[in-house]
C-alpha beads as a LAMMPS data file, in Angstrom:
LAMMPS data file: protein, C-alpha beads

96 atoms
95 bonds

1 atom types
1 bond types

-500.0 500.0 xlo xhi
-500.0 500.0 ylo yhi
-500.0 500.0 zlo zhi

Masses

1 110.0

Atoms # bond

1 1 1 340.609 -333.622 60.759
2 1 1 341.847 -333.735 57.152
3 1 1 340.396 -336.489 54.975
4 1 1 342.596 -338.111 52.321
5 1 1 341.189 -339.795 49.214
6 1 1 342.518 -341.228 45.959
7 1 1 342.192 -339.245 42.755
8 1 1 342.985 -340.678 39.324
9 1 1 345.482 -338.657 37.232
10 1 1 342.976 -337.304 34.683
11 1 1 340.729 -336.002 37.484
12 1 1 343.592 -334.890 39.747
13 1 1 345.056 -332.652 37.032
14 1 1 341.694 -331.078 36.192
15 1 1 340.990 -330.359 39.876
16 1 1 344.489 -328.900 40.205
17 1 1 344.072 -326.546 37.243
18 1 1 340.541 -325.527 38.326
19 1 1 338.597 -326.949 35.359
20 1 1 336.947 -329.657 37.485
21 1 1 335.103 -328.270 40.481
22 1 1 332.467 -330.973 40.999
23 1 1 333.059 -334.573 42.064
24 1 1 330.879 -337.598 42.774
25 1 1 331.929 -339.834 45.641
26 1 1 330.281 -342.201 48.064
27 1 1 329.489 -340.619 51.430
28 1 1 331.911 -342.776 53.434
29 1 1 333.392 -339.828 55.262
30 1 1 332.196 -337.481 57.992
31 1 1 329.655 -335.145 56.420
32 1 1 330.109 -331.516 57.298
33 1 1 329.170 -328.602 55.103
34 1 1 332.824 -327.822 54.437
35 1 1 336.028 -329.650 55.333
36 1 1 339.705 -329.879 54.378
37 1 1 340.638 -332.762 52.094
38 1 1 343.851 -334.082 50.576
39 1 1 343.611 -335.680 47.158
40 1 1 346.375 -338.186 46.527
41 1 1 347.021 -338.979 42.886
42 1 1 346.559 -342.712 42.247
43 1 1 347.767 -344.404 39.060
44 1 1 345.304 -347.241 38.347
45 1 1 347.560 -348.696 35.614
46 1 1 350.507 -349.141 37.988
47 1 1 348.267 -349.670 41.025
48 1 1 350.195 -347.183 43.143
49 1 1 350.261 -343.597 44.336
50 1 1 352.277 -341.132 42.232
51 1 1 353.364 -339.052 45.220
52 1 1 351.462 -335.936 44.139
53 1 1 349.078 -334.505 46.718
54 1 1 346.621 -331.654 46.512
55 1 1 345.047 -329.929 49.509
56 1 1 341.528 -328.675 48.772
57 1 1 338.470 -327.554 50.662
58 1 1 335.502 -329.816 49.978
59 1 1 331.973 -328.473 50.186
60 1 1 328.997 -330.832 50.399
61 1 1 326.424 -329.744 47.835
62 1 1 323.878 -332.515 48.288
63 1 1 323.453 -336.015 49.648
64 1 1 321.155 -338.527 47.998
65 1 1 319.882 -341.979 48.855
66 1 1 320.359 -343.332 45.325
67 1 1 318.385 -346.531 45.973
68 1 1 315.292 -344.472 46.744
69 1 1 315.419 -343.154 43.152
70 1 1 316.817 -346.100 41.180
71 1 1 316.822 -349.874 41.388
72 1 1 320.044 -351.774 41.954
73 1 1 319.689 -353.157 38.425
74 1 1 319.519 -349.629 36.963
75 1 1 322.592 -348.582 38.943
76 1 1 324.523 -351.632 37.756
77 1 1 323.493 -350.971 34.142
78 1 1 324.071 -347.212 33.909
79 1 1 326.764 -344.791 34.982
80 1 1 326.087 -341.948 37.385
81 1 1 326.262 -338.436 36.021
82 1 1 326.420 -335.124 37.841
83 1 1 324.667 -332.305 36.030
84 1 1 325.033 -328.600 36.573
85 1 1 322.032 -326.552 35.446
86 1 1 322.112 -322.920 34.508
87 1 1 319.194 -320.766 35.560
88 1 1 316.414 -320.599 32.978
89 1 1 316.558 -317.445 30.916
90 1 1 313.681 -315.134 31.602
91 1 1 311.737 -314.165 28.537
92 1 1 311.572 -310.548 27.503
93 1 1 308.238 -308.893 28.104
94 1 1 306.501 -307.907 24.918
95 1 1 305.650 -304.260 24.584
96 1 1 302.167 -303.310 23.473

Bonds

1 1 1 2
2 1 2 3
3 1 3 4
4 1 4 5
5 1 5 6
6 1 6 7
7 1 7 8
8 1 8 9
9 1 9 10
10 1 10 11
11 1 11 12
12 1 12 13
13 1 13 14
14 1 14 15
15 1 15 16
16 1 16 17
17 1 17 18
18 1 18 19
19 1 19 20
20 1 20 21
21 1 21 22
22 1 22 23
23 1 23 24
24 1 24 25
25 1 25 26
26 1 26 27
27 1 27 28
28 1 28 29
29 1 29 30
30 1 30 31
31 1 31 32
32 1 32 33
33 1 33 34
34 1 34 35
35 1 35 36
36 1 36 37
37 1 37 38
38 1 38 39
39 1 39 40
40 1 40 41
41 1 41 42
42 1 42 43
43 1 43 44
44 1 44 45
45 1 45 46
46 1 46 47
47 1 47 48
48 1 48 49
49 1 49 50
50 1 50 51
51 1 51 52
52 1 52 53
53 1 53 54
54 1 54 55
55 1 55 56
56 1 56 57
57 1 57 58
58 1 58 59
59 1 59 60
60 1 60 61
61 1 61 62
62 1 62 63
63 1 63 64
64 1 64 65
65 1 65 66
66 1 66 67
67 1 67 68
68 1 68 69
69 1 69 70
70 1 70 71
71 1 71 72
72 1 72 73
73 1 73 74
74 1 74 75
75 1 75 76
76 1 76 77
77 1 77 78
78 1 78 79
79 1 79 80
80 1 80 81
81 1 81 82
82 1 82 83
83 1 83 84
84 1 84 85
85 1 85 86
86 1 86 87
87 1 87 88
88 1 88 89
89 1 89 90
90 1 90 91
91 1 91 92
92 1 92 93
93 1 93 94
94 1 94 95
95 1 95 96
């Protein structure tokens, strides 16, 4: 089963050119580790699809019950952000 979802133009283009590889979405679709997905470009200004489609493979990185971490008030006040951490750099051992 291929899942289709809207993608706004600024995100669609960045996913297409490979500069955007992480996305935040609600988990309203069947959760498998990896699944085919079609992103359909949606123009929010014109309130219609542009006709451009992009077939991708989606990989679930993590699921979170947001309300177990934040209150509804906090979620309504602040945006969500997805962070990507790099591994901490290991310090060089000092020679004696």
